[in-house]
C-alpha positions, 0 to 999 in steps of 0.5 A: 499499500502507498505510505500516504495511504498507509498512514491515513489507514493508522490514523483512522484506524486510531480515530475510530476509537474515538467515534462514540466521543464524537457520537456523544460530542454531537448529542451533547451540541444537538441538545444545547442548540435545541435549548437555544444555544449556539455551536461556535467553531475556530480553526487555525491554518488549514483547519480553517477549511474543515471549519466553514465545512462543519459549520456548513454542515449544520448551519443550513436548513434540511427537508426535516430539519431546521437551521442550527444556529452554528457559527465559525469565528475567524479572523485576529482575536478569536478571545474578543470574538468568542467573548461577543458571542459566546454565552454559559452553556454554548459550545467552542469547538476548536479545530487545529491538525497541528495542535499548536496556536496561540490564539486558538489556546486564548480562545479556549481560555477565554470560552472557559472563563465565560463557562462554554463547554470546550472542545478540540480536534487536533493533531498529536497528543499532548498539544497546547490546543487539545491541553486548553479544552475540557475535552479532546480528540487527537489524531496520532499522524505525524503529517499535518495532511494526514491529520485534516484528512481524518479531521474531515471524517472525525467532523462528519461523525460529529455532524451526522451525530447532530442531525440524528439527535436533532431529528429523534429529539423533533420527531419526539416531540411531534403530536397530532393536530388537534381534531375539529370539533363540529360547533353545536347547532342552536335550536330554531329561535334562540338567539346568540348573547350580544358580541357573539357572531352567529 
């Protein structure tokens, strides 16, 4: 097998063991979003493309799912942005293939101070960004490009879990339309009280 594909297969196998954690994150995110909270996503370097991919997957409405309050933080001073956009109980999801980013780590610390839940999807552990977040999935890949490819698969697992949990919650709260009850007929000669239309 090609060396790159071998490295990718090894990294995917390692992250497969973390799939339950990603699915748990998805279920938690769905609960927060359905309760009116927000999912804020930020990335560093090439991982910013992964951020946009995640946001596009969840922020757009589907046939049986509304648009979700998922937004990307990007550019300079992410810490200030999370202070402006985040509220206690919201979620900050940091994505960084290298695991090294002062800006993301600072953003995670600011989010923690505000009472946000903080997650990281990173390269090999231990690393700066994973250490700044409450929970992390680290990809054991030496090449950044391999980590980014595995991150895409991890994001799909996460988004699928969010979708599934949201749809399940919506179905469980569905109620049948109220039955139409015919109006009782009045005997001939019986009038209506003032203020009631016939």
